[in-house]
C-alpha positions as CSV (number, residue, x, y, z in Angstrom):
1,M,0.0,0.0,0.0
2,N,1.2,3.5,-0.9
3,S,0.7,6.7,0.9
4,V,1.3,10.5,0.5
5,I,2.1,13.0,3.3
6,I,1.0,16.6,2.9
7,S,2.6,19.1,5.3
8,I,0.8,22.4,5.5
9,G,2.3,25.6,6.8
10,N,4.1,28.8,5.6
11,E,6.7,28.2,8.3
12,L,7.8,24.9,6.7
13,L,8.4,26.6,3.4
14,S,10.2,29.6,4.9
15,G,12.7,27.3,6.6
16,N,11.8,28.5,10.1
17,V,10.5,25.1,11.2
18,A,11.9,21.7,10.2
19,N,9.4,19.2,8.8
20,T,9.8,16.6,11.5
21,N,6.2,15.4,11.3
22,A,6.8,13.9,7.8
23,I,9.9,12.1,9.1
24,F,7.9,10.6,12.0
25,I,5.0,9.6,9.9
26,S,7.3,7.9,7.3
27,N,9.0,5.9,9.9
28,F,5.7,5.1,11.7
29,L,4.3,3.6,8.5
30,K,7.2,1.3,7.8
31,K,6.2,-1.3,10.3
32,Y,2.8,-1.5,8.6
33,G,4.3,-2.2,5.2
34,I,3.0,1.2,3.9
35,S,5.4,3.0,1.5
36,V,5.5,6.8,1.2
37,K,5.5,7.8,-2.4
38,Q,5.4,11.6,-2.0
39,I,5.9,14.3,0.6
40,L,4.2,17.5,-0.3
41,I,4.8,20.8,1.5
42,V,2.3,23.6,0.8
43,P,1.5,27.0,2.2
44,D,-1.6,28.0,4.2
45,E,-3.5,28.7,1.0
46,E,-6.8,27.1,0.0
47,E,-5.8,26.6,-3.7
48,S,-2.5,25.0,-2.8
49,I,-4.1,22.6,-0.3
50,L,-6.8,21.6,-2.7
51,D,-4.2,21.0,-5.4
52,A,-2.1,18.9,-3.1
53,L,-5.1,16.7,-2.1
54,S,-5.9,16.1,-5.7
55,K,-2.4,15.1,-6.6
56,A,-2.1,12.9,-3.5
57,E,-5.0,10.8,-4.7
58,N,-3.0,9.8,-7.8
59,Y,-0.1,8.4,-5.7
60,G,-1.5,7.0,-2.5
61,S,-4.3,5.0,-1.1
62,V,-3.9,6.6,2.3
63,I,-3.1,10.3,2.7
64,F,-1.8,12.0,5.8
65,V,-2.2,15.7,6.3
66,T,-0.7,17.8,9.1
67,G,-1.0,21.5,10.0
68,G,-3.5,24.3,9.8
69,L,-6.1,23.0,12.2
70,G,-5.8,25.7,14.8
71,P,-8.4,28.4,15.7
72,T,-6.6,31.4,14.2
73,H,-7.0,33.3,10.9
74,D,-4.2,31.4,9.0
75,D,-5.6,27.9,9.9
76,I,-7.6,27.1,6.8
77,T,-7.0,23.4,6.4
78,K,-10.4,22.5,7.9
79,K,-12.4,24.8,5.5
80,S,-10.3,23.6,2.6
81,A,-11.0,19.9,3.5
82,A,-14.7,20.7,3.7
83,K,-14.6,22.2,0.2
84,Y,-12.6,19.3,-1.2
85,F,-15.0,16.7,0.2
86,K,-18.1,18.8,-0.5
87,S,-19.1,18.8,3.1
88,D,-21.0,21.3,5.2
89,I,-19.4,22.4,8.5
90,K,-21.4,21.4,11.6
91,F,-21.1,22.5,15.2
92,H,-20.4,19.6,17.6
93,P,-21.4,20.4,21.2
94,D,-19.8,17.2,22.5
95,V,-16.5,18.3,21.0
96,L,-16.8,21.7,22.7
97,D,-17.5,20.0,26.0
98,R,-14.3,18.0,25.6
99,I,-12.3,21.1,24.8
100,K,-13.6,23.0,27.8
101,Q,-12.7,20.0,30.0
102,F,-9.2,20.1,28.5
103,F,-8.8,23.6,29.8
104,I,-10.3,22.8,33.2
105,D,-8.0,19.9,33.7
106,R,-5.0,22.1,33.0
107,K,-6.3,25.0,35.1
108,I,-6.1,27.3,32.0
109,K,-8.7,30.0,31.2
110,F,-10.9,29.1,28.3
111,S,-10.9,31.5,25.4
112,N,-14.0,31.8,23.2
113,T,-11.6,31.6,20.2
114,N,-11.6,27.8,20.8
115,N,-15.3,27.6,20.0
116,E,-14.1,27.4,16.4
117,Q,-12.5,24.0,17.2
118,A,-16.0,22.5,17.6
119,L,-16.9,23.4,14.0
120,L,-16.0,20.4,11.9
121,P,-17.0,19.0,8.4
122,E,-20.1,16.9,8.6
123,K,-18.7,14.1,6.4
124,C,-15.6,13.5,8.6
125,N,-15.0,11.0,11.4
126,I,-13.6,13.0,14.3
127,I,-10.3,11.9,15.7
128,P,-10.0,13.0,19.3
129,N,-7.0,15.1,20.4
130,A,-5.9,14.1,23.9
131,N,-3.1,16.7,23.9
132,G,-4.8,19.7,22.4
133,T,-7.9,21.4,21.1
134,A,-7.6,20.8,17.3
135,Q,-9.6,17.7,16.5
136,G,-8.3,15.3,13.8
137,M,-10.5,14.3,10.9
138,C,-10.8,11.2,8.7
139,F,-12.5,11.3,5.3
140,K,-13.2,8.3,3.0
141,K,-13.4,8.9,-0.8
142,E,-13.9,5.8,-2.9
143,N,-11.1,3.5,-1.8
144,K,-8.9,6.3,-0.4
145,S,-8.5,7.3,3.3
146,F,-7.5,10.8,4.3
147,Y,-6.3,11.6,7.8
148,F,-6.0,15.3,8.9
149,M,-4.0,15.9,12.1
150,P,-2.6,19.0,13.9
151,G,0.9,20.2,13.1
152,V,1.9,20.2,16.7
153,P,4.2,17.2,16.8
154,F,3.2,15.7,20.2
155,E,-0.5,16.1,19.3
156,M,0.0,14.4,15.9
157,K,2.0,11.6,17.4
158,K,-0.6,10.9,20.0
159,M,-3.3,10.6,17.3
160,M,-1.1,8.3,15.2
161,H,-0.4,6.0,18.2
162,D,-3.8,5.9,19.8
163,S,-6.3,6.2,16.9
164,I,-4.9,5.9,13.4
165,S,-2.7,2.9,14.2
166,K,-5.9,0.8,14.6
167,D,-6.8,1.5,10.9
168,L,-3.2,0.9,9.8
169,D,-3.4,-2.6,11.3
170,N,-6.0,-3.4,8.7
171,F,-4.2,-1.6,5.8
172,G,-0.8,-3.2,6.0
173,K,-0.8,-6.7,4.7
174,S,2.9,-7.4,4.9
175,K,4.4,-5.7,7.9
176,I,8.1,-4.7,7.9
177,Q,10.6,-5.7,10.4
178,E,13.4,-3.2,11.1
179,K,16.7,-3.1,12.9
180,L,19.0,-0.1,13.2
181,I,22.7,-0.8,13.8
182,R,24.7,2.2,15.1
183,T,28.4,2.7,14.4
184,F,31.0,5.3,15.1
185,G,34.6,5.8,13.9
186,L,34.2,5.0,10.2
187,P,33.0,7.2,7.3
188,E,30.1,6.0,5.2
189,S,32.4,4.9,2.4
190,E,34.5,2.7,4.7
191,V,31.4,1.1,6.3
192,Y,30.1,0.3,2.9
193,S,33.5,-1.1,1.8
194,Q,33.6,-3.4,4.8
195,I,30.0,-4.8,4.5
196,K,29.7,-4.7,0.6
197,A,30.2,-8.5,0.3
198,W,27.7,-9.1,3.1
199,I,25.1,-6.9,1.4
200,K,25.5,-8.9,-1.8
201,K,25.2,-12.2,0.0
202,N,22.0,-11.0,1.8
203,N,20.3,-9.4,-1.3
204,D,16.9,-10.4,-0.1
205,I,16.8,-7.8,2.6
206,G,16.8,-4.0,2.5
207,V,20.0,-2.2,3.6
208,S,20.4,1.6,3.9
209,L,23.4,3.5,5.2
210,L,22.4,6.6,7.1
211,P,25.3,9.0,8.0
212,T,24.7,11.3,10.9
213,L,26.7,13.6,13.1
214,D,26.9,10.7,15.6
215,G,28.2,8.2,13.1
216,V,26.8,5.9,10.4
217,D,23.7,4.0,11.0
218,I,22.9,0.8,9.1
219,Q,19.2,0.3,8.6
220,L,18.0,-3.3,7.9
221,Y,14.4,-3.9,6.9
222,T,12.7,-7.0,5.8
223,D,9.1,-8.2,4.9
224,Q,8.2,-10.5,7.7
225,S,5.9,-12.5,5.3
226,Q,9.0,-13.7,3.5
227,D,11.1,-16.6,4.6
228,Q,14.3,-14.8,5.6
229,K,17.0,-14.8,8.2
230,D,16.2,-13.5,11.6
231,L,17.3,-9.9,12.1
232,K,19.1,-10.9,15.3
233,T,21.3,-13.3,13.2
234,L,22.0,-10.6,10.6
235,C,23.1,-8.2,13.4
236,M,25.5,-10.8,14.8
237,E,27.0,-11.2,11.3
238,L,27.5,-7.5,11.1
239,E,29.1,-7.4,14.5
240,G,31.5,-10.0,13.3
241,I,32.5,-7.7,10.5
242,L,32.5,-4.3,12.1
243,G,33.4,-5.3,15.7
244,E,33.8,-2.5,18.2
245,K,32.7,0.1,15.7
246,I,29.1,-0.9,16.5
247,Y,28.1,0.8,19.7
248,G,24.3,0.2,19.9
249,F,21.0,-0.7,18.2
250,D,17.7,0.9,17.4
251,N,17.1,3.9,19.8
252,E,20.3,3.4,21.8
253,N,22.8,6.2,21.8
254,L,26.2,6.3,23.4
255,E,25.0,7.9,26.6
256,T,22.4,5.1,27.0
257,V,24.9,2.4,26.4
258,I,27.4,4.0,28.9
259,A,24.7,4.6,31.5
260,N,23.6,0.9,31.4
261,T,27.2,-0.2,31.7
262,L,27.9,2.1,34.7
263,I,24.7,1.0,36.4
264,D,25.4,-2.7,35.9
265,S,29.0,-2.4,37.0
266,K,28.1,-0.1,39.9
267,L,30.6,2.5,38.8
268,T,30.5,6.3,39.2
269,I,31.9,9.0,36.9
270,S,32.9,12.7,37.1
271,V,33.6,14.8,34.1
272,A,35.9,17.8,33.5
273,E,35.3,19.6,30.2
274,S,37.1,22.4,28.4
275,C,36.3,22.5,24.7
276,T,33.0,20.6,24.9
277,G,31.7,23.2,27.4
278,G,29.5,20.8,29.5
279,L,28.0,18.9,26.5
280,I,29.2,15.5,27.8
281,S,27.8,16.1,31.3
282,N,24.5,17.2,29.7
283,R,24.3,14.0,27.6
284,L,25.2,11.7,30.5
285,T,22.5,13.3,32.7
286,D,19.9,13.1,30.0
287,I,19.4,9.5,31.1
288,P,16.8,8.8,33.8
289,G,18.6,7.5,36.9
290,S,21.8,9.3,36.1
291,S,22.2,10.3,39.7
292,G,23.1,6.7,40.4
293,Y,26.4,7.0,38.4
294,F,27.1,10.7,37.7
295,L,28.7,12.5,40.6
296,S,29.9,15.8,39.1
297,G,30.6,17.8,36.0
298,I,32.7,20.9,35.7
299,V,33.7,23.2,32.8
300,T,37.3,24.3,33.3
301,Y,37.8,26.5,30.3
302,S,40.7,28.6,31.3
303,N,44.2,27.4,32.3
304,K,43.7,29.0,35.7
305,S,40.5,27.0,36.3
306,K,42.3,23.7,35.3
307,I,45.0,24.5,37.9
308,N,42.7,25.7,40.7
309,F,39.8,23.2,40.4
310,L,41.6,20.1,39.0
311,D,45.1,20.4,40.5
312,V,46.6,20.4,37.0
313,N,50.3,21.2,37.4
314,P,51.1,24.7,36.0
315,K,54.4,23.3,34.6
316,T,52.4,20.7,32.6
317,I,50.5,23.4,30.8
318,Q,53.6,25.5,30.4
319,S,55.6,22.6,28.9
320,F,53.0,20.8,26.8
321,G,50.1,23.2,26.5
322,A,46.5,23.1,27.7
323,V,45.6,21.0,24.6
324,S,47.8,18.0,25.2
325,H,47.9,14.3,26.3
326,E,49.5,15.4,29.5
327,T,47.0,18.0,30.5
328,A,44.0,15.8,29.5
329,K,45.4,13.0,31.8
330,E,45.9,15.4,34.8
331,M,42.4,16.8,34.3
332,A,40.9,13.3,34.3
333,V,42.9,12.3,37.4
334,G,42.0,15.6,39.1
335,I,38.2,15.3,38.6
336,R,38.2,11.7,39.7
337,K,40.1,12.4,42.9
338,K,38.2,15.5,43.8
339,N,34.9,13.6,43.7
340,N,36.1,10.2,44.8
341,S,34.5,8.7,41.7
342,N,35.6,5.4,40.0
343,I,36.2,7.2,36.7
344,G,37.4,10.6,35.6
345,L,36.7,11.8,32.0
346,S,38.2,15.0,30.6
347,T,38.3,16.9,27.3
348,T,40.6,19.7,26.1
349,G,40.9,20.9,22.6
350,I,40.4,23.6,19.9
351,A,36.8,23.9,18.7
352,G,37.6,26.9,16.5
353,P,37.4,29.0,14.5
354,T,40.5,30.4,16.2
355,G,43.1,29.0,18.6
356,E,45.2,27.0,16.2
357,T,48.8,26.6,17.2
358,V,51.9,24.9,15.7
359,G,51.2,21.2,15.4
360,K,47.7,21.6,16.9
361,P,45.2,22.6,14.1
362,I,41.6,23.6,14.7
363,G,39.6,20.5,15.5
364,T,42.3,18.9,17.7
365,L,40.9,17.1,20.8
366,F,42.5,15.2,23.6
367,V,40.4,13.0,25.9
368,G,41.6,11.8,29.3
369,I,40.1,8.7,31.0
370,S,41.2,7.8,34.5
371,F,40.5,4.8,36.6
372,A,42.1,4.1,40.0
373,N,44.9,2.0,38.4
374,T,45.2,3.4,34.9
375,T,45.0,6.7,33.1
376,N,45.0,7.0,29.3
377,S,44.6,9.8,26.8
378,Y,43.5,9.8,23.2
379,K,44.0,12.3,20.4
380,F,41.3,13.0,17.8
381,I,41.2,15.6,14.9
382,Y,38.0,16.6,13.2
383,N,37.2,20.0,11.9
384,R,33.9,21.4,10.5
385,N,32.5,24.3,12.4
386,R,32.6,25.1,16.1
387,L,29.2,23.6,17.0
388,I,29.6,20.5,14.9
389,N,33.2,20.1,16.3
390,K,31.8,20.2,19.8
391,R,29.2,17.5,19.1
392,I,31.7,15.2,17.4
393,F,34.2,15.8,20.2
394,S,31.6,14.7,22.8
395,Q,30.8,11.6,20.6
396,F,34.4,10.7,20.4
397,A,34.9,11.1,24.1
398,L,31.9,9.0,25.0
399,N,32.9,6.3,22.5
400,R,36.4,6.1,24.0
401,L,34.8,5.8,27.4
402,R,32.6,3.0,26.1
403,L,35.7,1.1,24.9
404,E,37.6,1.7,28.1
405,L,34.6,0.4,30.1
406,Q,34.7,-2.8,28.0
407,K,38.3,-3.4,29.0
408,H,37.3,-3.1,32.7
409,E,34.3,-5.4,32.6
C-alpha cells in the first residue's frame, strides 16, 4: 500500500521550522508495510491545499495531512478539506465540552476563540485530540483514506499511536521488520566497503546507510511475510565484520549504552570539560537514573581553572600546552580524585574557528580517562565548524569511554 504525506504551513516553506512530522509519519508507516511515495509541503492557502489533495489521490491509497487546524486566521485546512470533500461544516457540542474540560483539567482559562475548534466538516469521522484542542479528521473517498492531524508534533504523534494505528493494522498486509545498527569511527564509504560483500550475500533484505553527526547507522528492513534470516542473526553477522565500531542498536545512543554499563557495574563517573563546554555532562545526565552514576561535571575552560579546580600542574600546561595528552590526563585524574569517583573523564581541545597553534590545528581534541589504576589519553582531529566540532568531540569522548569500560568489565 502506498501513501502520501501533505505538510501544510508557511513556516515549513520559509525554513523557520523543520518538517519533523513527515519524518515521524514515514518511519511510523514502515512497520505497517506502507510506503510513502510523495511528501508535499504547501502554504496555508486554499488553492495549494486543494491541489495537493488532488495530486495525492493519484499516488497514495492513504493520505496523511498535518497542519493548519488551529483556531486562528491562518488555519484554513479544515475549511479547505470541507470544500474538497463537498461537506457542510457542523457544530459539535460534545467536542466543545471535551475542549472545555481540557482547559479545566490544566487550570487554564478558556478563550472563546476555541469555540471554532468544535466546528467540523459533517462528512468526517472525528479523531479526538488528547493533547490539544484541534480535532483530527478522517475522510473516505472511494477506496482512499484521508487523515488530517494537527501540526503540533506531540499532538499528531498521540493521534497516530492511539487512533490511526488501529486503521493501519487493517491496511498493511505485509508488515516490515526493522533493525538499526549504530556505528562510530568509520566514514560511510568505509562502512560500505567493509560490508559490501555481506550486502551482496543478503540481497533479499533492504539495507540503507544513514550518515549522521553521531556516526553511520545501518538500517535493515525485511518483509516478515518472506522466509528470511532472523534480524538478530543478521546483526550478529555485522558485529563479526564491524566489531567495536558498533556501539548500539535501534534507539540506543552512546550515553544510553554507557549509562547501562555504569549502572550494571556499579561505577561512578565525574567529568571535567574544556572545549566541549559541558555537553558531555549534559548528555550523561539526559538519562533517567543518572544520579546513580554521575557525581559531578565541571567546565574548566581557562588554564587557571584547570589548575585551581583540578590540580593540573602549571608546569604541565607550560611545557605541553593546555591542549595535550599530559593536560588531559591530569584533568581526568584531578576530577576523579576531587569527587572520589571510579572514573574521571576529561576533554581539552580547539573547537575553532580560532586558537590554532603549531602542530595543533583547529579540530584537535585530547580525551583523558582515569581509573584508579590506569589513566589514558586519546587524540582526535575533526574540523567542520565550532558547534559540529563540539558535538563530534563529545561523541568521540563517549565512545572512548565505552571502549575503556569494555576493558574493565
